[in-house]
C-alpha positions as CSV (number, residue, x, y, z in Angstrom):
1,X,-56.8,12.0,-44.0
2,X,-55.7,14.5,-41.4
3,X,-55.7,12.3,-38.3
4,X,-53.9,9.2,-37.2
5,X,-56.8,6.9,-36.2
6,X,-57.6,3.4,-35.1
7,X,-61.0,2.0,-36.1
8,X,-62.5,-1.2,-34.7
9,X,-65.7,-3.0,-35.2
10,X,-67.1,-6.2,-33.7
11,X,-70.8,-5.6,-34.1
12,X,-71.5,-8.4,-36.5
13,X,-70.1,-11.8,-37.5
14,X,-67.2,-9.8,-38.9
15,X,-64.3,-8.5,-36.8
16,X,-62.5,-5.7,-38.5
17,X,-59.8,-3.2,-37.6
18,X,-58.1,-0.4,-39.6
19,X,-55.3,1.9,-38.7
20,X,-54.3,5.1,-40.5
21,X,-50.9,6.3,-39.4
22,X,-48.6,8.8,-41.1
23,X,-50.3,8.5,-44.5
24,X,-50.4,4.7,-44.5
25,X,-53.4,2.4,-43.8
26,X,-53.3,-1.1,-42.3
27,X,-56.3,-3.4,-42.1
28,X,-57.6,-6.7,-40.8
29,X,-61.0,-8.2,-41.7
30,X,-62.3,-11.6,-41.0
31,X,-65.6,-13.4,-40.4
32,X,-65.2,-15.2,-37.0
33,X,-68.5,-15.5,-35.1
34,X,-68.2,-15.7,-31.3
35,X,-64.4,-15.2,-31.4
36,X,-64.3,-11.5,-31.2
37,X,-63.4,-11.2,-27.5
38,X,-60.5,-13.6,-27.9
39,X,-59.1,-12.1,-31.0
40,X,-59.6,-8.3,-30.9
41,X,-56.8,-7.2,-28.5
42,X,-54.1,-9.4,-30.1
43,X,-55.1,-8.0,-33.5
44,X,-54.9,-4.4,-32.3
45,X,-51.4,-5.1,-31.0
46,X,-50.5,-6.7,-34.4
47,X,-51.8,-3.8,-36.4
48,X,-49.9,-1.3,-34.2
49,X,-46.7,-3.3,-34.5
50,X,-47.1,-3.5,-38.3
51,X,-47.5,0.3,-38.4
52,X,-44.6,0.7,-36.0
53,X,-46.6,2.9,-33.6
54,X,-48.2,2.9,-30.2
55,X,-51.7,4.0,-29.1
56,X,-50.2,7.2,-27.7
57,X,-49.0,8.1,-31.2
58,X,-52.6,8.3,-32.4
59,X,-55.1,11.1,-32.4
60,X,-58.1,8.9,-31.5
61,X,-60.2,5.9,-32.0
62,X,-63.3,5.3,-34.1
63,X,-65.5,2.4,-33.0
64,X,-68.5,0.6,-34.5
65,X,-71.3,1.8,-32.2
66,X,-73.9,-0.6,-33.8
67,X,-76.5,-1.6,-34.6
68,X,-75.7,-5.2,-34.7
69,X,-75.3,-8.1,-32.3
70,X,-75.8,-6.8,-28.7
71,X,-72.8,-8.8,-27.5
72,X,-70.6,-7.8,-30.4
73,X,-71.5,-4.1,-30.0
74,X,-70.7,-4.2,-26.3
75,X,-67.3,-5.9,-27.0
76,X,-66.4,-3.2,-29.5
77,X,-67.4,-0.4,-27.3
78,X,-65.7,-1.8,-24.2
79,X,-62.4,-2.5,-26.0
80,X,-62.4,1.0,-27.5
81,X,-63.0,2.5,-24.1
82,X,-60.2,0.5,-22.5
83,X,-57.8,1.4,-25.2
84,X,-58.8,5.1,-25.0
85,X,-58.4,5.1,-21.2
86,X,-54.9,3.6,-21.4
87,X,-53.6,6.2,-23.9
88,X,-55.7,9.2,-23.0
89,X,-57.4,9.3,-26.4
90,X,-60.9,10.5,-27.4
91,X,-63.4,8.4,-29.4
92,X,-66.1,8.7,-32.0
93,X,-68.8,6.1,-32.5
94,X,-69.6,5.2,-36.1
95,X,-72.8,3.7,-37.2
96,X,-72.3,0.2,-38.7
97,X,-75.0,1.0,-41.3
98,X,-73.2,4.2,-42.3
99,X,-69.9,2.3,-42.6
100,X,-71.5,0.0,-45.2
101,X,-72.9,2.9,-47.1
102,X,-69.5,4.6,-47.0
103,X,-68.0,1.5,-48.6
104,X,-70.6,1.5,-51.3
105,X,-69.9,5.2,-52.0
106,X,-66.1,4.7,-52.1
107,X,-65.9,1.5,-54.1
108,X,-69.1,1.4,-56.1
109,X,-69.7,5.0,-57.0
110,X,-73.1,5.1,-55.4
111,X,-74.9,8.3,-54.6
112,X,-77.6,6.8,-52.4
113,X,-77.6,3.7,-50.3
114,X,-80.0,1.7,-48.2
115,X,-78.1,-0.3,-45.6
116,X,-79.7,-3.3,-43.8
117,X,-78.3,-5.7,-41.2
118,X,-80.2,-8.8,-40.3
119,X,-81.5,-8.1,-36.8
120,X,-82.9,-11.7,-36.3
121,X,-86.5,-12.1,-35.0
122,X,-87.7,-11.4,-38.5
123,X,-86.4,-7.8,-38.5
124,X,-83.7,-5.8,-40.1
125,X,-81.7,-2.7,-38.9
126,X,-82.2,-0.1,-41.7
127,X,-80.5,3.1,-42.6
128,X,-80.9,5.4,-45.6
129,X,-77.8,7.4,-46.7
130,X,-76.9,10.0,-49.3
131,X,-73.6,11.6,-50.2
132,X,-72.3,14.9,-48.9
133,X,-70.2,17.5,-50.8
134,X,-67.0,15.6,-49.8
135,X,-68.4,12.3,-51.1
136,X,-69.0,10.8,-47.7
137,X,-72.1,9.0,-46.4
138,X,-74.6,11.1,-44.6
139,X,-77.8,9.9,-43.0
140,X,-81.1,10.9,-44.7
141,X,-83.3,9.2,-42.2
142,X,-83.1,8.0,-38.6
143,X,-81.9,4.4,-38.3
144,X,-84.6,1.9,-37.3
145,X,-85.4,-1.7,-36.8
146,X,-88.3,-3.0,-38.8
147,X,-89.9,-6.1,-40.3
148,X,-89.1,-5.9,-44.0
149,X,-92.6,-7.0,-45.0
150,X,-93.8,-3.8,-43.2
151,X,-92.0,-1.6,-45.8
152,X,-94.1,-0.5,-48.7
153,X,-92.3,2.3,-50.4
154,X,-90.5,1.5,-53.6
155,X,-86.8,2.5,-53.4
156,X,-86.7,3.0,-57.2
157,X,-83.5,1.0,-57.8
158,X,-81.5,2.6,-54.9
159,X,-78.5,0.5,-54.1
160,X,-78.8,-1.8,-51.0
161,X,-76.0,-3.3,-48.9
162,X,-75.9,-5.6,-46.0
163,X,-77.0,-9.0,-44.7
164,X,-80.6,-7.7,-44.3
165,X,-81.2,-7.5,-48.0
166,X,-79.5,-10.9,-48.6
167,X,-81.6,-12.6,-45.9
168,X,-84.8,-11.0,-47.2
169,X,-84.1,-11.0,-50.9
170,X,-87.7,-11.3,-51.9
171,X,-88.5,-8.1,-50.0
172,X,-85.5,-6.4,-51.6
173,X,-86.9,-7.3,-55.0
174,X,-90.4,-6.2,-54.0
175,X,-89.1,-2.8,-52.8
176,X,-86.9,-2.4,-56.0
177,X,-83.6,-2.3,-54.0
178,X,-80.6,-3.0,-56.2
179,X,-78.5,-5.2,-53.9
180,X,-74.7,-5.1,-53.9
181,X,-73.8,-8.6,-52.7
182,X,-70.1,-7.8,-52.3
183,X,-70.9,-5.5,-49.3
184,X,-72.6,-7.6,-46.6
185,X,-71.0,-6.7,-43.3
186,X,-69.5,-3.5,-41.9
187,X,-65.7,-3.0,-42.4
188,X,-63.7,-0.7,-40.1
189,X,-61.7,0.5,-43.0
190,X,-64.6,2.6,-44.1
191,X,-65.0,4.0,-40.6
192,X,-61.7,5.9,-41.0
193,X,-63.0,8.6,-43.3
194,X,-66.1,9.1,-41.2
195,X,-63.9,9.3,-38.0
196,X,-61.5,11.7,-39.6
197,X,-64.3,14.2,-40.3
198,X,-65.6,13.8,-36.8
199,X,-62.2,14.5,-35.2
200,X,-61.8,17.5,-37.5
201,X,-65.2,18.8,-36.2
202,X,-64.5,18.0,-32.6
203,X,-67.3,15.5,-32.6
204,X,-65.7,13.2,-30.1
205,X,-66.2,11.9,-26.5
206,X,-64.1,10.9,-23.6
207,X,-63.8,7.1,-23.0
208,X,-66.4,7.1,-20.2
209,X,-68.9,8.7,-22.4
210,X,-68.7,6.2,-25.4
211,X,-72.0,4.6,-25.9
212,X,-73.5,1.8,-28.1
213,X,-76.4,2.5,-30.3
214,X,-78.7,-0.6,-30.4
215,X,-81.6,1.0,-32.4
216,X,-84.2,-1.4,-30.9
217,X,-86.2,1.4,-29.4
218,X,-87.2,2.8,-32.8
219,X,-89.9,0.7,-34.6
220,X,-91.3,2.7,-37.5
221,X,-89.9,3.7,-40.9
222,X,-90.6,7.3,-41.7
223,X,-91.5,8.3,-45.2
224,X,-88.6,9.2,-47.3
225,X,-88.4,12.9,-48.4
226,X,-91.0,13.6,-51.1
227,X,-93.1,10.5,-50.2
228,X,-95.0,11.9,-47.2
């Protein structure tokens, strides 16, 4: 990695942070529903202390932009903005669905991933990702929210990750999704590689321009390439 980055995600039941500084990576991941607002800033301080650095030593912050819990996404974005303001840093928002796909690519050797997060109300947040030339997750379709029983295309054994497929296991089987149960929630560790590319490309924003991405306004699943 070229950049010294902090990554934070509070968009689901999991709270995760990752810090890459001078070639070393420091991480924290825990499932702690409804405790994110109390824990996140002390954990940031602990991670910076462990790495023996300050926010001003960093090149920027990557944050989980969603989709996920509305409250959790807002907490993550607000904390990222506050930290960036205090240190004069720029930010890049990373899709939580992309982060799970990135983990599957890095740890499971996948080439294609369907990420799904349980969106409640009988729906899932869904994203379809492939692999670019550098081996990183790249979106093949627009992220959506959809009722899983409304999906009818077979995914032909494509790997699936996330709580959406675990909650709706019958639909995963019906759609021929090969679920990787070990990857259920987004982990900030896998936002670092995505953030590093974004900072290299200048794909960043100032703190006041950081935005969540709730996905709730998109309601249909487009046909996958070749299945129009």
